[in-house]
N, C-alpha and C positions, 0 to 999 in steps of 0.2 A: 582553444576553447572553449565550450559552450558548456556551462555550471546550470546545475536545474539545482531549485534548495524546494520536496516536494513534499509533502507530510500525510500519511497515513491513518484510518481511525479501525480500533480496534473498537468493537460496537459488540456488545450481544445479550442475548435474551435466553431468558431458558430452552430454545430452538436447538443455540448454539452463539456459534460470531459471523453474522454477517460477512457475506461475499460478496465484489461485483461483477459482472462480468463485461469487458471489454472490448468493445474489436477496433484492432487494430488497421491498417496500412495496409493491403490487397488481401482483405478479408482473412487474417487473423486471428484469432483468439486466443482469450486468458484471464483471470482470476483472481484476483485480489484484494484487499480491502479499500474499501472506499478510499475519496481525498484524488489527491491530485499538485498540480503543479500552483508554488503559490508566488502570484502576484506584487508587483510591484506596488502598483493600490493598495493590498492591504494593511490592515493596517498594524498586525501580526502574525506569526505562522497559528496558530491555535485560530483567529478572525479568519483567514485563510483556510484555513481545515475543518473549518465546522461549514461556510462555503460550500466549498466542497461536495460535504456528504450532505448538506439539505439541497445543491441539487443537483445530485444523484440518486439521490431515496427519500427524500422528503424529509428526513428523518432532524430534526434542531436539534445538538447535541445542549446540553446546557452548563455542564459540565465538564473539565477531561483531569487525568491526570497521566503523569509520564514530565520528558517520553518516556516507554515502559524503553525502544531501542533504536540505534539508530544506525544507518546504514548507509557506504560509501562505498563507491562504484566507478573505475576509472574507465575507459574504454578508447584509447590514444589511438588509433586507427579509425574509429567511430566521428573524433574530433571531442567527445565531450566527459563529465566526470556528474554526478549526483549525488545526493547528501541529501537523504530521507530520513525525517525524524517520525516515526512512529507514537502515538498517541492514545487512548483507553479512554471509550466514552465511561464517565462518570451516573451520569442523567442525558436522558433524552425523551425527547416528545414526538407528535405525527403518526402517520400513518406510512408507513411504506409501500411508494411506489416510484413507479424511475421515466425522471421526464429528464434527461442530460444534457444543456445546452447545446455540451459540443458534439452530440451521438454519438460519444463512442461503448459509456452505458450503457448497456442495452440488457443486462436482469439483474437480481441482486436476489437476496436468498439468505437466510437465518439456518446452518447449514452443517452440522456434529464437528464435532472436530476427524474425524473421519472423511468423513465424505471431501471435509476445506481440502486434508490433506492429497487427496486423490484430484481434485478440480487443480489444487493448487502446484499440483507435480509435470505440468504444461508448460508451468511461466517459468520468466526468468528467475537464476537458481535464487538470487538476493530480492528475489520477491518470496519464492517458498521458503527458504533455507528457512530465514529467522522467524517466519511469522507459524514453522508448523514445530524447530527448536519451544517459540513457547505457548503453541494446543498442547504440548506433549508433555509441561513438564510449567507450567505459567508462571511468571514476575513478573514485582511491582516494580514502584522506578525508582524504591531503598538497591534493585539491584538489576539496574540499568543494563545492557550489555552495547555491545560495537560490532557491528559484520562489516565487514570491507571484501573486496574484489574488487578483479584488476583483470579488463575482460579484453578480449584481443580476438582482429577481425574483424572484416571489414561486413558481413554476410550474417542475416538475424539470426538464419536457422544451421548457423557452423561455425558462431560462438566460441570461442576456448574458455571458458567464464574458470576464473583461478581465486577460490577463496582463502584471506592472506591473513585471519587474526594472529592473534600474537598468541 
């Protein structure tokens, strides 16, 4: 079972929340918060998250709070498990531009909560459900939430995803 540690960033501006469009294998795309896999060489999860945000969007986050929520997804049939910590950027600097060295992020924009919800709907439930809940009624790190998903199947377009929160 391959285990992934991922971090996501809630970055806000007057125009809304920052989302990025990711190009996936086979040409599919989906929207998410900026972030990504934390490398073994990253000194900490937040250092890795700051690196990912800057690589994907050009923005340098200088202050964080969180985690705001955490996601666990287990896909036994696909042989992976995922743990995601999502933190909120308190301060950041720089100009928004996309130059992802991995070539995955192809677009970034600050979007209203309703536009975020629309764009997120086509993605994985473990991405859109927690973020959509936070967009409807934001909470802080003192009320951090956990989201758990059981993922069954072997084809992306036909996965059976069940939320297993207590």
